[in-house]
N, C-alpha and C positions, 0 to 999 in steps of 0.2 A: 715024332709027331710035331706038327707045326701049330704054334699058338700065337695069336696076336691079342694083346690085352691093352685096351685104352684106359686111361685114368686122367683125373684132373678136371673133369667137367663140373659145372655148377651154375649158380645164379650170379649174374653180374649186372650192374647198372649200365645204361647206355653211356658210351664214352670210356668205359672201363677196359681193363685188360684181364686176360686169362691165359694160362698155359695148359695145354693138354699133351699127354705123352702116349706113345705106343711102344710097348715092350714086346719084342719078338723073340721067340725061342723055337729051336728046331729048324732054323733057316738062317743062313748067313746073309746079312745085308751087304756084304762085300760083293754079292752077285745078283741081288734083286733090288730093284727100285721100290720105294714105298710111297704110297699116295694117301692123301686124306680126302675123304668124301664127306658130304653132309646131306641130311635129308630133313627138310622142314615139314611140318604137318601138312598133309594133303598134297605134297609135291614129290617129284621124282628125286632120286638120289643124284647129286651132282658132284663131279670132281672139282676140288678147289686148289689142290697143291700136290706137288710130288717132288721127290729128290732122287737123283740118279745114283745108282751104285757105282757107275763107271768113273765119273769125275765130280760127283757132288753137285752137279748143276741142278737148278731148281726151276719150277714152273708154278705160276699162280694164275688162277682165273681172274678176270677183270674185276669181279665183285669183291675180291679180297686183296688185290694187289696194293702194295704200299701200306697195308695194315697188318697182314699176317706174315710170319716168317717161319719157314720150315727148316729144321736143322737135325743133324745127326751128331751129337756131341761126342768128341773123342773117338769117332768111327766105331762106336759100340753098337749093339743090337737094340738101340732105342732111337726112336725118331720123335722129335718134339714139334709142336706147332704153337708158336707164341702169337696170340691174337690181341691186337691193340685197337683202340677206337671202335669198340664193338657197337653194333647197331641192332635194333630189335629184329631186323631181317636176317641176322646171323644166327638166330635161334634155330635149334634143330639137334638131331642126333648126329654126332661126328664119329665116323668110322675110319679106321686105317686098313689099308689093303697092301698086300705084297703078292703079286702074281695071282694065284687062284685062291689065296687065303684072306679071310676077313676077320676083324675083331668083332666083339659083340656091341660096340658102340658106347659112347658116353654122351650124356645130355648136356647141352649148353643152352642156357636160357638168358636172354638179354632183356631185362625189363626193369622199369622204375618201381 
């Protein structure tokens, strides 16, 4: 059975940093890309970053480029998202996704 579990969300001030993680079980990330999505209140879920299983290449949406970094440390079944220079518009529930599977989400709130 496949499970994706996000962790590390919380409250952070504008300009601050936060790291969130996605632990994956039942699925090898050697064969599946992982993507991070977020959903702000009243808005549709949007894809913000992903990391390839094939060569580790990464993608970032313009809204997070140069501020967020996706990684898969030591090629294990965990994918991290390091978020810097956070803005209030980064507030939302962050979900990780691998193929057809989703995590339950973790709340990130950026507020003074």
